[in-house]
N, C-alpha and C positions, 0 to 999 in steps of 0.2 A: 095285231095287238088288241087285247080285250078292252072293252069300254071302261071297265072299272080299274084299270091299271094306274097306280098312283104316280108312275113315272111319266105319264102322258103330258107333254108340254102344253097342250091346249087346255088342260085343266088347271094350270098354274095360276095362282092369285098372288097379289102383292101382300106381303106381311105387314100388318099394322098392329101395334101394341094396343091393349085395351085402354080406354079413356081413364080408368081409375089409377093407372100407373103414374100419371103426371102429377106433380106437386107444384103448387103455386106459392108456397110459403118460402121464406128465405131460410138459409141454413144458420141456425142459431149458434152452433159450435164454431162455424167458420167466422161468423161475425164477432163472436167473443174473442176468438184467437187473434183476429186482425186488430181489434181494439186493444187487447193486452199487449200485442207486439208494438203497436204505436206508442203506447204508454211507457213501455220499457225503453224504447229508443229515446224518449224525452227524459225520463227520470233515472235511467240506469239502475233500476231496481232488479237485482239478480234473482230475487226470490220469485218474481212474477214470470221470469223467463221460462221456467220449467212447465208451469200450467199452460202457458201460451204454446209451447212446443207440443204438448199433449193434445191441445185443442186442434192444432194444425194437423197432426198425424191422424186424429180421429176424423176430422173433416175430410182428409184425403182418402182414408180407408172407406168411409161411409158414403162416398160419392157414387151415385148410380146414374150413369149417362142415359139410360133408357127411361128414367123417371122424370127427367127434366126436359122441358120444351126447348130451352136455349140456355146458354151459359157455358162458361169454361170450367175445366176441372180446377179444384182448389190448390193447384201447385204453387200459385203466388202466395197464398196464405201460409203454406208450409215453408216456403223459402223465406218469407218475411219473419216468421217466428224463429227460424233457425238463425237468421241474420241478427235478430234481437238478442238471442242467446249469446252469440259470438260477441256482439257489441257490448253486452253487459259484463262479460268476463275478460275482455281484452285489457282493461285498465289494471287488472290484478297482475298481469304478466309483463306490463311495460315498466321500465325502470323510471322511478320518479327522481327528479333532480334533488340533490342534497342541499340543505340550507347553507348559505355562505356565512361563516363567522367573521364578523367585522371586529378587528382589534382596535381598541381605542388608545 
C-alpha cells in the first residue's frame, strides 16, 4: 500500500469541529416561545398561541447539535407550544351548561 493512501488506518485522526462552531448564548426564539406558551396556559389567550407555535417550530428547525456544547433539542418547547394551542382552543368546542331558569 502506498504511503500517501488516504484509506490507510494508521493515518486516521479523530474528527473535531472547529471552536468557532460552538455558541454560548441562549436561544432567544426558544425562550420567547416557552414564555408565551406559559402565558397562554395561564391566560387562555388564543391569539398568542399561534406566535408561540411559530417560535417553537422555528426553534426546532434552527437547532444545530454540532454548534452547542450541551443541551437537549427543543422538542419540549415545540410540544409545550402545541399543548398551549390545544388548551386555548378546547373551551370553544366544549359544551357550556345552559343557565337554569327559576320560576317564581
